[in-house]
Structures are given as C-alpha cells and as structure tokens.
C-alpha positions in Angstrom: -14.1 55.5 -19.0 -14.4 52.3 -16.9 -11.7 51.6 -14.4 -10.3 48.0 -14.8 -9.8 45.6 -11.9 -6.0 45.8 -12.7 -6.1 49.6 -12.3 -8.0 49.2 -9.0 -5.3 46.9 -7.7 -2.5 49.2 -8.8 -4.2 52.2 -7.2 -4.8 50.3 -4.0 -1.2 49.1 -3.8 0.1 52.6 -4.4 -2.1 54.0 -1.6 -1.6 51.2 1.0 1.7 49.6 -0.1 0.4 46.0 -0.4 -2.7 43.9 -1.0 -4.0 40.4 -0.2 -6.6 38.4 -2.1 -9.1 39.1 0.8 -8.5 42.8 0.7 -9.0 42.7 -3.1 -12.3 41.0 -2.6 -13.5 43.0 0.5 -12.4 46.5 -0.6 -12.4 46.3 -4.4 -14.9 43.5 -5.2 -12.3 41.5 -7.1 -12.9 37.7 -6.9 -10.3 36.5 -9.5 -7.3 38.2 -7.8 -4.7 35.7 -9.0 -5.8 36.2 -12.6 -5.4 39.9 -12.3 -1.9 39.6 -10.7 -0.9 37.3 -13.6 -2.1 39.9 -16.1 -0.3 42.7 -14.3 2.9 40.6 -14.4 2.4 40.2 -18.2 2.2 44.0 -18.4 5.6 44.3 -16.7 4.7 44.8 -13.0 6.9 42.9 -10.6 5.7 41.6 -7.2 7.3 40.2 -4.1 5.2 38.3 -1.6 5.2 37.5 2.1 3.3 34.7 3.7 1.1 35.8 6.6 -0.9 33.9 9.2 -4.2 34.8 10.8 -7.0 33.1 12.6 -10.2 32.8 10.7 -13.7 33.2 12.2 -13.6 29.6 13.3 -10.3 30.0 15.2 -8.3 28.0 12.6 -4.9 29.4 11.5 -4.9 30.2 7.8 -2.0 31.3 5.6 -2.1 33.7 2.7 0.2 35.9 0.7 0.6 39.6 0.8 1.7 41.2 -2.4 4.1 44.2 -2.7 5.5 45.8 -5.8 9.1 44.9 -6.5 9.2 47.1 -9.6 6.9 49.0 -11.9 7.3 49.7 -15.6 
C-alpha cells in the first residue's frame, strides 16, 4: 500500500512536532505542501502556525511559516 503525501506529513509532524514547506520538500519530497495542508484541514486536522525568519544562502532574510497541530480528529 502506497503511503500518501498527507500521511508522510502527519507522521513527520508526530515525530518532530512541526514542519515547514522547506522541510516537507527536503525531507519528504513534497513540492505542493500548501495543497496537502489544505487537504489535511478538509480531513479535520487543525493547525497553528508561527512565522520564522532565516537568512537564505544569499544572506537575505526570508520569512516562512512553521506548522504545528492544534488538534487532530
């Protein structure tokens, strides 16, 4: 049985507590992270987010959201 991208995200979040779109791409190979989050919300998962800042490889400050579960059905 094939593991879906949504299942990979849930498993990752249960193991590490949170996820970003970059972590989803780098660690899970998921390029359409926002679409998977939307689908998980439709399945009843709740999320809270926190903005984070980091410098990219060019030294520019970039912002991105880190996703945490707020509830699970």
